[in-house]
C-alpha positions as CSV (number, residue, x, y, z in Angstrom):
1,M,21.3,9.1,-48.6
2,R,21.7,11.3,-45.5
3,R,18.8,13.6,-46.6
4,T,16.5,10.5,-47.0
5,I,17.4,9.2,-43.6
6,F,16.8,12.6,-41.9
7,L,13.3,12.9,-43.7
8,T,12.5,9.5,-42.5
9,L,13.4,10.1,-39.0
10,A,11.6,13.5,-39.0
11,L,8.4,11.7,-40.4
12,V,8.5,9.2,-37.6
13,L,8.9,11.8,-34.9
14,L,6.0,13.7,-36.4
15,V,3.8,10.5,-36.4
16,L,4.6,9.9,-32.7
17,L,4.2,13.3,-31.5
18,T,0.6,13.7,-33.2
19,N,-0.4,10.2,-32.0
20,P,-2.8,10.4,-29.0
21,G,-1.5,7.3,-27.5
22,F,2.0,8.8,-27.5
23,A,0.8,11.9,-25.9
24,Q,-0.9,9.9,-23.2
25,E,2.2,7.8,-22.4
26,G,4.4,10.9,-22.2
27,Q,1.9,12.7,-20.0
28,N,2.7,16.0,-21.4
29,E,-0.7,17.6,-20.5
30,T,-0.8,21.3,-19.7
31,S,-2.8,22.4,-16.7
32,R,-5.8,24.4,-17.5
33,S,-7.2,27.4,-15.5
34,V,-10.8,26.7,-14.2
35,A,-13.4,29.5,-14.9
36,G,-15.0,30.8,-11.7
37,G,-12.2,29.1,-9.5
38,G,-11.1,29.7,-6.0
39,V,-11.8,28.3,-2.5
40,M,-15.5,28.6,-1.7
41,V,-15.8,26.6,1.5
42,P,-15.3,28.5,4.6
43,G,-12.3,27.6,6.8
44,W,-10.7,25.8,3.8
45,T,-7.6,27.0,1.8
46,G,-5.0,25.3,-0.3
47,K,-1.6,25.5,-2.1
48,I,-0.9,24.6,-5.7
49,D,2.4,22.8,-6.4
50,A,5.5,25.0,-7.1
51,K,5.8,24.1,-10.7
52,E,2.1,25.2,-11.3
53,E,3.0,28.5,-9.8
54,T,6.2,28.8,-11.9
55,A,3.7,28.3,-14.9
56,G,1.7,31.3,-13.8
57,M,-1.1,29.3,-12.0
58,T,-2.7,30.4,-8.8
59,L,-5.0,28.9,-6.2
60,N,-7.9,30.6,-8.1
61,S,-7.0,28.5,-11.2
62,A,-8.7,25.5,-9.5
63,K,-12.2,25.3,-7.8
64,F,-13.1,24.0,-4.3
65,A,-16.8,24.4,-3.6
66,K,-19.5,22.7,-1.5
67,E,-22.5,21.0,-3.2
68,G,-24.9,19.5,-0.7
69,D,-22.9,17.1,1.4
70,A,-20.0,16.9,-1.1
71,F,-17.0,18.9,-1.9
72,H,-16.8,19.5,-5.6
73,V,-13.3,19.9,-6.9
74,V,-12.3,20.9,-10.3
75,T,-8.6,21.4,-11.2
76,G,-6.7,23.4,-12.9
77,P,-3.3,23.1,-11.3
78,A,-2.3,20.2,-9.0
79,V,-3.4,21.2,-5.6
80,T,-3.7,20.4,-1.9
81,Y,-6.5,21.6,0.2
82,W,-7.0,21.6,4.1
83,N,-8.9,23.2,7.0
84,A,-6.5,24.1,9.8
85,A,-9.0,22.9,12.4
86,N,-8.8,19.4,10.9
87,K,-6.0,17.8,13.1
88,A,-5.0,14.3,13.9
89,S,-2.3,12.9,16.3
90,G,-1.3,9.7,17.9
91,N,-3.0,6.6,16.2
92,Y,-5.9,7.6,13.9
93,T,-7.5,7.1,10.5
94,V,-8.6,9.6,8.0
95,K,-10.8,8.5,5.1
96,A,-13.2,9.8,2.4
97,T,-15.0,8.7,-0.7
98,F,-14.0,10.1,-4.0
99,R,-16.3,10.0,-7.2
100,E,-15.0,11.0,-10.5
101,P,-18.2,11.2,-12.6
102,K,-16.5,10.9,-15.8
103,F,-13.1,9.3,-15.9
104,M,-10.5,11.3,-17.7
105,N,-13.2,13.9,-18.8
106,L,-10.5,16.8,-18.3
107,N,-7.4,15.0,-19.3
108,T,-5.6,12.7,-21.7
109,H,-4.4,10.2,-19.2
110,P,-5.4,9.0,-15.7
111,H,-4.9,11.5,-12.9
112,P,-5.0,10.6,-9.0
113,Y,-6.8,12.1,-6.0
114,G,-6.8,11.1,-2.3
115,I,-6.1,11.6,1.3
116,V,-3.6,13.9,3.0
117,I,-2.2,13.4,6.5
118,A,0.7,14.7,8.7
119,G,0.5,18.2,7.3
120,N,2.9,20.7,9.0
121,S,3.8,24.3,7.9
122,L,1.2,23.9,5.2
123,G,1.1,26.6,2.6
124,T,4.8,27.6,3.3
125,D,8.0,26.6,1.4
126,Q,8.8,24.3,4.4
127,Q,5.5,22.3,4.2
128,S,5.5,18.5,4.9
129,Y,2.7,16.0,4.2
130,L,2.0,12.6,3.0
131,Y,-0.8,11.5,0.6
132,C,-2.3,8.3,-0.8
133,A,-4.2,8.8,-4.2
134,A,-6.0,6.6,-6.5
135,Y,-6.4,6.5,-10.4
136,G,-9.4,5.2,-12.2
137,S,-7.1,3.0,-14.0
138,G,-6.6,0.7,-11.1
139,K,-3.4,2.3,-9.8
140,F,-2.5,4.1,-6.6
141,I,0.4,6.3,-5.6
142,V,1.9,7.2,-2.2
143,R,3.8,10.5,-2.3
144,G,4.7,13.4,-0.1
145,F,6.4,16.7,0.5
146,G,9.2,17.3,2.8
147,P,9.4,20.2,1.4
148,A,10.8,18.6,-1.7
149,P,8.6,16.1,-3.4
150,F,9.2,12.4,-2.6
151,Q,7.6,9.2,-3.9
152,M,7.1,6.0,-1.8
153,N,6.1,3.7,-4.8
154,G,7.4,5.2,-7.9
155,R,4.8,6.4,-10.5
156,G,2.2,4.2,-9.1
157,T,1.2,0.5,-8.4
158,D,-1.5,-1.6,-9.8
159,D,-3.9,-3.2,-7.2
160,P,-7.1,-5.2,-7.8
161,A,-8.6,-3.2,-5.0
162,V,-8.5,0.0,-6.8
163,N,-11.5,0.3,-9.1
164,K,-10.8,0.4,-12.9
165,V,-13.2,1.8,-15.5
166,A,-13.1,2.7,-19.1
167,V,-12.7,6.5,-20.2
168,G,-15.9,8.4,-19.6
169,D,-17.4,6.0,-17.1
170,P,-18.1,6.9,-13.3
171,V,-15.5,5.6,-10.8
172,T,-15.6,5.6,-6.9
173,Q,-12.8,5.0,-4.6
174,E,-12.9,4.9,-0.8
175,I,-9.5,6.0,0.4
176,A,-8.2,5.9,4.1
177,M,-4.6,6.6,5.6
178,S,-3.9,5.2,9.0
179,V,-1.2,5.8,11.6
180,K,-1.0,2.7,13.9
181,D,1.9,2.9,16.4
182,D,5.1,2.5,14.2
183,K,3.3,1.9,10.8
184,I,1.6,4.1,8.4
185,E,-1.0,2.4,6.0
186,C,-3.0,3.3,3.0
187,S,-6.3,1.4,2.3
188,I,-8.4,1.7,-0.9
189,N,-11.8,0.2,-0.9
190,H,-11.3,-1.5,2.4
191,K,-8.0,-3.2,1.5
192,V,-4.6,-2.3,2.8
193,V,-2.6,-1.7,-0.3
194,A,0.6,-0.1,1.2
195,T,2.3,-0.2,4.7
196,Y,5.4,1.8,5.6
197,D,7.5,1.9,8.9
198,K,7.0,5.3,10.4
199,S,10.7,5.6,10.9
200,A,11.0,5.5,7.0
201,L,8.8,8.5,6.7
202,V,9.4,10.6,9.8
203,T,13.0,11.6,8.8
204,D,15.1,14.3,7.2
205,G,13.7,15.5,3.9
206,K,10.2,13.8,4.5
207,L,7.7,14.2,7.3
208,K,8.2,16.3,10.5
209,S,5.7,14.3,12.3
210,T,2.7,12.0,11.6
211,D,0.7,14.4,13.8
212,G,-0.6,17.3,11.9
213,V,-3.4,18.7,9.6
214,Y,-5.2,16.3,7.2
215,G,-6.8,17.3,4.0
216,L,-7.4,16.3,0.3
217,R,-5.0,16.1,-2.7
218,F,-5.7,16.4,-6.5
219,A,-3.6,16.1,-9.5
220,H,-4.1,18.6,-12.3
221,N,-7.1,18.6,-14.7
222,T,-9.4,16.6,-12.6
223,E,-13.1,16.7,-11.5
224,V,-14.0,14.8,-8.4
225,F,-16.9,14.9,-5.8
226,V,-15.7,14.0,-2.2
227,T,-17.9,12.9,0.6
228,G,-17.5,11.5,4.2
229,L,-14.1,13.1,5.0
230,K,-13.6,12.2,8.6
231,M,-10.9,11.2,11.2
232,T,-11.4,8.5,13.8
233,R,-9.0,7.4,16.6
234,N,-7.6,4.1,16.3
């Protein structure tokens, strides 16, 4: 009887582990190294996440290049890119347009990409920054490092403003982050999807300041074209 139960449980586990739907829900995807990787745009650099470094990945395991008026990014490990000359302070908005030519073409579940603000001590073990990123599945996530990672809306939030497409289809998201007096906002496709008090973010274990470098954030195993990255004063 015990042997029968054991065999049944083993069979159920085998079915679950080999089921693509289970793999997607569990999000146990491994980061892949990108051939011909590296940062190929003058003035720009980046840093992959600590867990990616532990797994043996490097910044050259992802690709950051320029094609026409677009940044062409292919990951690889989860990574943040920035140009130290791109700084914002006071009240400002940073925005860009992100185009994923084939949703989920390099992954088994949706992965986000978005805008970084408030970057301080970037590239060090004391770095702090905040980002808002969109998924082609209709979700968005607000997350940061301070220097440990922290999440502001859990694993992500559904919002009708975020464009949602079928696997393999192209998807475009316009993402903006704004600092307005005592508030920090994330807007996606011209709609504010999240607002936070600055005091909840500029605090121990989170941001050093809302002033700082701005840039771009990509989860692992994504391919995205980014256009129109700019900062304006509010």
